[in-house]
C-alpha positions in Angstrom: 14.6 -54.2 -86.9 16.2 -50.9 -86.2 15.1 -48.1 -83.8 13.6 -46.0 -86.7 11.2 -48.7 -87.8 10.3 -49.9 -84.3 10.0 -46.3 -83.1 7.7 -45.5 -86.0 5.6 -48.6 -85.2 5.3 -47.7 -81.6 4.3 -44.1 -82.4 1.6 -45.4 -84.8 0.3 -47.9 -82.2 0.2 -45.0 -79.6 -1.6 -42.8 -82.2 -4.2 -45.6 -82.7 -4.9 -45.7 -79.0 -4.9 -41.9 -78.6 -8.2 -41.5 -80.5 -8.7 -38.0 -79.1 -5.3 -36.8 -80.3 -4.5 -35.4 -76.8 -1.0 -36.8 -76.7 -1.8 -39.1 -73.9 -3.7 -42.3 -73.3 -5.9 -42.9 -70.3 -4.4 -45.7 -68.1 -7.8 -47.5 -68.1 -7.8 -47.5 -72.0 -4.3 -48.8 -72.1 -5.2 -51.6 -69.7 -8.1 -52.6 -72.0 -5.7 -52.6 -75.0 -3.2 -54.8 -73.1 -5.9 -57.2 -72.1 -7.2 -57.4 -75.7 -3.6 -58.0 -77.0 -2.8 -60.6 -74.4 -6.0 -62.5 -73.5 -5.7 -64.3 -70.2 -3.2 -61.8 -68.7 -4.1 -61.4 -65.1 -5.3 -58.1 -63.7 -2.4 -57.9 -61.2 0.2 -58.1 -64.0 -1.6 -55.4 -66.0 -1.8 -53.2 -62.8 1.9 -53.7 -62.1 2.8 -52.8 -65.7 0.8 -49.6 -65.6 2.0 -48.6 -62.1 5.6 -49.0 -63.4 5.0 -46.8 -66.5 2.7 -44.1 -65.0 5.5 -42.7 -62.9 3.8 -39.3 -62.3 0.6 -41.1 -61.3 -1.6 -38.7 -63.3 -3.7 -41.5 -64.8 -2.4 -41.0 -68.3 0.4 -42.4 -70.3 2.4 -40.2 -72.7 4.1 -41.4 -75.9 7.4 -41.5 -74.0 6.0 -43.6 -71.2 4.3 -45.9 -73.7 7.5 -46.5 -75.6 9.3 -47.3 -72.4 6.6 -49.8 -71.5 6.7 -51.5 -74.9 10.5 -51.6 -75.0 10.8 -52.9 -71.4 8.2 -55.6 -72.0 9.8 -56.7 -75.2 13.3 -56.9 -73.8 13.0 -60.1 -71.8 11.5 -62.0 -74.8 14.5 -61.0 -76.9 17.0 -62.1 -74.3 15.3 -65.5 -73.9 15.2 -66.2 -77.6 
């Protein structure tokens, strides 16, 4: 899968979460989405992921931050495969 297709998929996923169309996702909403996508993930791991990505600590995640989170989280799985 190339960057164009994965970038488009990530932008669509972000848009699906950004229901208000504000260009950002509330950290709490992203936490709920992560927990829904990965049932059983512990709260500490979710908190660590969000702390890593919300660098400016404004309580929101931009598309750029979201893409970095998704690419960072996907990278170890690709290496291990």
